[in-house]
C-alpha positions in Angstrom: -0.1 0.0 0.0 3.0 2.2 -0.3 3.3 3.9 -3.7 1.6 7.0 -3.0 4.0 9.9 -2.3 3.0 13.1 -3.8 5.6 13.3 -6.5 4.5 9.8 -7.6 0.9 10.7 -7.6 1.5 13.8 -9.5 3.1 11.8 -12.3 0.7 8.9 -12.0 -2.4 10.8 -12.2 -1.1 13.0 -15.0 -0.7 9.8 -17.0 -4.2 8.8 -15.9 -5.6 12.1 -17.2 -3.7 11.5 -20.5 -5.1 8.0 -20.8 -8.6 9.2 -20.1 -8.3 12.0 -22.6 -7.1 9.5 -25.2 -10.3 7.5 -24.8 -12.6 10.4 -24.2 -14.4 10.1 -27.5 -14.7 6.3 -27.5 -18.0 4.8 -28.4 -17.8 1.2 -27.4 -20.0 -1.4 -28.9 -19.9 -3.2 -25.6 -22.4 -0.7 -24.3 -24.8 -3.1 -26.0 -24.8 -6.2 -23.7 -24.6 -9.7 -25.0 -27.9 -11.5 -25.0 -26.6 -15.1 -24.9 -23.8 -17.1 -23.4 -22.2 -16.2 -20.0 -22.4 -12.7 -18.6 -18.8 -11.3 -18.9 -17.6 -9.4 -15.9 -14.3 -7.5 -16.0 -12.2 -6.8 -12.9 -8.8 -5.1 -12.3 -7.0 -6.4 -9.3 -3.7 -5.8 -7.6 -2.3 -9.3 -8.0 1.3 -8.0 -7.8 2.8 -4.9 -6.3 2.2 -3.1 -3.0 -1.4 -4.1 -2.7 -1.0 -7.8 -3.8 -2.0 -9.4 -0.4 -5.3 -7.5 -0.6 -5.7 -8.0 -4.3 -5.3 -11.8 -3.9 -7.9 -11.8 -1.2 -10.3 -9.8 -3.4 -9.7 -12.4 -6.1 -10.7 -15.2 -3.7 -13.9 -13.2 -2.7 -14.9 -12.6 -6.3 -14.2 -16.2 -7.2 -16.2 -17.6 -4.4 -19.1 -15.4 -5.4 -19.0 -16.4 -9.0 -18.8 -20.1 -8.2 -21.8 -19.7 -5.9 -23.8 -17.8 -8.4 -23.0 -20.4 -11.1 -24.0 -23.3 -8.9 -27.4 -21.6 -8.4 -28.0 -21.2 -12.1 -26.4 -17.8 -12.7 -28.0 -14.4 -13.0 -31.1 -14.1 -15.1 -30.6 -17.6 -16.2 -27.0 -17.0 -17.4 -23.7 -18.1 -15.9 -21.1 -15.5 -15.0 -17.6 -15.4 -16.4 -14.9 -13.3 -14.7 -12.0 -11.7 -16.6 -9.4 -10.5 -14.1 -6.4 -8.4 -15.1 -3.4 -7.4 -12.9 -3.0 -3.7 -12.3 0.3 -4.1 -10.4 -1.1 -1.8 -7.7 -0.7 1.1 -10.1 -3.3 3.8 -10.7 -2.3 4.3 -14.3 -2.4 0.6 -15.1 -5.8 0.2 -13.5 -7.2 2.7 -16.1 -5.6 0.9 -18.9 -7.1 -2.4 -17.6 -10.7 -1.1 -17.5 -10.3 0.5 -20.9 -9.0 -2.9 -22.3 -11.8 -4.8 -20.5 -14.6 -2.7 -21.9 -13.3 -1.6 -25.4 -11.3 -4.8 -26.3 -12.5 -7.7 -24.2 -16.1 -6.2 -24.4 -17.2 -7.3 -21.0 -20.8 -6.7 -20.2 -20.2 -5.4 -16.7 -17.4 -4.5 -14.3 -16.6 -4.8 -10.6 -14.2 -2.7 -8.7 -10.5 -2.9 -7.9 -8.8 -2.9 -4.5 -8.2 0.4 -2.6 -9.5 4.0 -2.9 -6.4 5.0 -4.6 -7.2 2.8 -7.6 -11.0 3.0 -7.5 -10.9 6.8 -8.0 -9.3 6.7 -11.4 -10.9 3.4 -12.3 -14.4 4.7 -11.7 -13.7 7.8 -13.8 -12.5 5.6 -16.7 -15.5 3.3 -16.5 -17.8 6.3 -16.3 -16.7 7.3 -19.8 -18.4 4.1 -21.1 -21.4 4.7 -18.9 -20.8 1.5 -17.0 -21.6 1.1 -13.3 -18.9 0.1 -10.9 -19.9 -1.7 -7.8 -16.9 -2.1 -5.4 -15.9 -3.0 -1.9 -12.8 -1.2 -1.0 -13.1 2.4 -2.5 -14.8 4.2 0.3 -12.5 7.2 0.8 -14.1 10.6 0.5 -12.0 11.5 -2.5 -13.8 8.7 -4.5 -17.3 10.2 -4.0 -16.0 13.8 -4.3 -15.6 13.3 -8.0 -19.3 13.7 -8.5 -19.7 10.6 -10.6 -23.1 8.7 -10.6 -21.6 5.3 -11.4 -19.6 4.3 -8.4 -21.2 2.3 -5.5 -19.2 1.1 -2.5 -20.8 -1.7 -0.5 -18.6 -1.4 2.6 -18.5 1.1 5.5 -17.5 4.7 4.4 -13.7 5.0 5.0 -13.8 8.2 7.1 -16.3 6.7 9.6 -14.2 3.6 10.5 -12.6 4.9 13.7 -15.6 6.7 15.0 -16.7 3.7 17.0 -13.4 3.8 18.8 -13.7 7.5 19.5 -17.2 6.9 20.9 -15.9 4.1 23.1 -13.0 6.3 24.5 -15.3 9.2 25.2 -17.7 6.9 27.1 -15.0 4.8 29.0 -11.6 6.6 29.3 -10.7 9.7 31.4 -10.3 12.9 29.4 -6.7 13.1 30.7 -5.7 10.2 28.4 -3.0 11.2 25.9 -3.2 10.2 22.3 -0.7 9.9 19.4 -2.0 9.9 15.8 0.3 8.6 13.1 -0.9 7.9 9.5 0.2 7.2 6.0 -0.8 10.0 3.5 -3.2 7.5 2.0 -6.8 8.2 1.1 -7.8 5.1 3.0 -6.0 5.8 6.2 -5.7 9.5 6.8 -9.4 10.5 6.6 -10.2 8.0 9.3 -7.4 9.3 11.7 -8.2 12.9 11.0 -11.9 12.5 11.7 -11.3 10.5 14.9 -8.7 13.1 16.1 -11.2 15.9 15.4 -13.9 14.2 17.5 -11.6 13.2 20.4 -10.0 16.7 20.7 -13.5 18.2 20.8 -14.2 15.9 23.6 -11.2 17.1 25.6 -8.6 14.4 24.9 -5.0 15.7 24.6 -3.0 15.1 21.4 0.7 14.5 22.1 1.7 13.8 18.6 0.2 14.0 15.1 2.4 12.8 12.2 1.6 12.1 8.4 4.2 10.1 6.7 4.6 9.1 3.1 2.8 6.0 1.9 6.1 5.1 0.1 7.8 4.6 3.4 9.5 1.3 3.9 11.6 2.0 7.0 9.1 2.4 9.8 11.7 2.7 12.6 11.7 6.5 12.8 7.9 6.5 13.0 7.8 3.9 15.8 10.5 5.9 17.6 8.5 9.0 17.4 5.5 7.3 18.9 7.5 5.8 21.7 9.0 9.2 22.4 5.5 10.7 22.8 4.7 8.2 25.5 1.1 8.4 24.4 -1.4 6.2 26.4 -3.4 5.5 23.2 -2.1 5.1 19.7 -4.4 5.7 16.8 -2.5 4.5 13.7 -3.3 4.9 10.0 -1.5 1.9 8.8 -1.6 -1.1 6.5 0.0 -4.4 7.4 3.7 -3.8 7.0 3.8 -0.6 9.1 1.7 -1.8 12.0 3.8 -5.0 12.2 7.0 -3.0 12.2 5.6 -0.6 14.8 4.3 -3.3 17.2 7.6 -5.1 17.0 9.5 -1.9 17.8 7.2 -1.1 20.8 7.7 -4.4 22.2 11.5 -4.3 21.8 11.5 -0.9 23.6 9.1 -1.9 26.3 6.6 0.8 25.3 3.2 -0.5 26.2 0.4 1.9 25.6 -3.1 1.3 27.0 -4.6 0.9 23.6 -3.4 0.5 20.0 -5.8 0.7 17.1 -4.8 0.5 13.5 -6.9 1.3 10.3 -5.7 -2.0 8.7 -3.3 -4.9 9.2 -4.7 -6.6 12.3 -7.8 -7.5 10.2 -5.5 -9.6 7.9 -5.9 -12.7 10.1 -2.9 -15.0 10.0 -0.9 -12.6 7.9 -0.9 -10.4 10.9 -0.6 -12.9 13.7 2.2 -14.8 12.0 4.1 -11.5 11.8 3.7 -10.4 15.4 3.0 -13.6 17.3 1.6 -13.3 20.7 2.1 -9.5 20.7 -1.3 -9.4 18.8 -3.0 -9.6 22.1 -5.2 -6.5 22.7 -4.6 -4.9 19.3 -7.7 -3.2 17.9 -9.0 -2.6 14.3 -12.3 -1.3 12.9 -14.1 -3.2 10.3 -17.4 -3.8 8.7 -17.4 -7.6 8.7 -16.2 -10.6 10.8 -16.5 -14.3 10.3 -19.3 -15.0 12.8 -21.5 -12.1 11.8 -25.1 -13.1 11.6 -25.6 -11.8 8.0 -27.4 -13.7 5.3 -25.1 -16.1 3.5 -22.1 -15.3 5.7 -21.8 -18.7 7.4 -21.9 -20.5 4.0 -19.3 -18.1 2.5 -17.0 -18.7 5.5 -17.3 -22.4 5.3 -16.7 -22.4 1.5 -13.6 -20.3 2.0 -12.1 -22.7 4.4 -13.0 -25.6 2.3 -11.5 -24.0 -0.8 -8.5 -22.2 0.5 -7.8 -23.8 3.9 -7.0 -22.1 7.2 -9.4 -21.1 9.9 -12.3 -18.7 10.2 -10.1 -16.1 12.0 -7.6 -16.2 9.1 -10.0 -14.9 6.5 -9.3 -11.4 5.4 -12.1 -8.9 5.4 -11.2 -8.2 1.8 -12.8 -11.5 0.9 -16.2 -10.4 2.3 -15.9 -7.0 0.6 -15.4 -8.6 -2.8 -18.2 -11.2 -2.2 -20.5 -8.5 -1.1 -19.9 -6.4 -4.3 -20.8 -9.5 -6.3 -23.9 -10.1 -4.2 -25.2 -6.5 -4.8 -24.5 -6.8 -8.5 -26.5 -10.0 -8.7 -29.5 -8.6 -6.7 -29.5 -5.3 -8.7 -29.4 -7.1 -12.1 -32.2 -9.4 -11.0 -34.3 -6.4 -9.9 -33.6 -4.6 -13.1 -34.3 -7.7 -15.2 -31.5 -6.8 -17.5 -27.7 -6.7 -17.7 -27.8 -3.3 -19.5 -25.7 -0.8 -17.6 -28.3 2.0 -17.9 -30.9 -0.2 -16.3 -28.3 -1.2 -13.7 -27.5 2.4 -12.8 -31.1 3.2 -12.5 -31.7 0.3 -10.1 -28.6 1.2 -7.9 -30.0 4.7 -7.5 -33.4 3.5 -6.7 -32.9 3.5 -2.8 -33.4 -0.3 -2.6 -31.7 -2.2 0.2 -29.5 -5.2 -0.7 -28.5 -8.1 1.5 -24.9 -9.1 1.8 -22.5 -11.2 3.9 -21.4 -7.7 5.4 -25.0 -6.7 6.2 -27.4 -4.3 4.6 -26.4 -2.1 1.7 -28.3 1.0 0.8 -26.7 3.6 -1.4 -26.8 7.4 -0.9 -27.0 9.5 -4.1 -23.1 9.7 -4.2 -22.8 5.8 -3.9 -21.8 5.5 -0.3 -23.4 2.8 1.8 -25.6 4.5 4.4 -26.5 1.2 6.0 -23.1 0.0 7.0 -22.3 -0.6 10.7 -18.9 0.1 12.2 -17.6 -2.6 14.4 -14.5 -2.8 16.6 -12.4 -5.9 16.8 -9.7 -7.0 19.2 -7.3 -9.8 19.3 -7.9 -11.7 22.5 -6.3 -15.1 23.4 -5.4 -15.6 19.7 -8.9 -15.0 18.6 -10.2 -12.0 16.5 -13.3 -11.0 18.4 -15.9 -8.2 18.0 -15.9 -5.9 21.1 -18.1 -3.1 20.0 -21.0 -2.3 20.0 -22.1 -4.2 23.1 -24.1 -7.3 22.7 -22.8 -8.1 19.3 -23.0 -11.8 18.2 -19.9 -13.7 19.4 -18.6 -10.5 21.1 -16.3 -10.0 24.1 -15.6 -7.1 26.4 -13.0 -4.7 25.1 -9.7 -5.1 27.0 -8.5 -1.7 28.2 -5.8 -1.2 29.2 -4.5 -3.9 26.9 -2.3 -6.6 28.4 1.4 -6.0 28.8 3.6 -7.4 26.0 4.4 -11.0 26.4 7.9 -11.8 27.6 8.6 -14.5 25.0 
């Protein structure tokens, strides 16, 4: 998740604009959907590059969904066929891929890529062909600030992810609690951290450090050292998997043990996280819109199928899998409601205000494509298990550990 420094983005998005301009007058015959054979669905995913772990998990989710749909007879009586191209985690390549999928491969429909960074240019490219883009990992404000009418995110809006933790602190922690905020300059991480900081400072909590670092960063030692130096009681970290792993390992080595650590992403990656930090996962928090035991329609079946297909345990399933699966579920329901695979009919249905059922819970789109029905959960690693701890009374839930346990000695 680390190719987003400003110089790179300036060059990358310049190329994106050039690519979009080059195809600006394209009239694609694929705007007329096929009427027989499989429904062709095009997807660009980060199968290599910085987002590859998430991209591979998204591929698993889309594949599980397609298999389930086809076992049930398809959509509108037709099987689905996925064409997946590798965007190498690059915002220019993702535009090229969707142009290729629509104008050359002539797919009938598309589903979204991984990350807000790639969804933003991808949705603009797809919009030029008047295609709908349902996606599960492009919930940053910048995606919806484009003013497009074709992008629909089935997951929790990014900026709201940490508000549940802010609410919990306000209700349960003394206002003298000191907080450090560190975040990548990423459209997924920074909006979450900034909104939580705004709410907590307004409630009287003291900020002892605020730091935004380049998403291109590979050496996280100085960042960890800065947090340790702040001696904050609570760390709110805008991270992906590599930086949170490096920071936890540094904290443990320096015997810095804050009362709470919450990260925007990384701890939700199941075994990829626990294998990297071992028993130091105990007490680490992360927000998310899904968990394996969630009592949502079809969730138990999807979880069982995932383990049967890919191995591992329930707790080892990335939330990315559910996000992709949910995007497919909404697509299938919307097409069924529309009675057509025509993108104009699909767009009309998605803007209808209907509620869709998914393994992540209800999905209902605002006019800009954000999911207004999504719930923000908090999760914490306890005893080697990934457990929901907020809101109270959640299925399979536990009490939030605060302060978190001391680092293990071995």
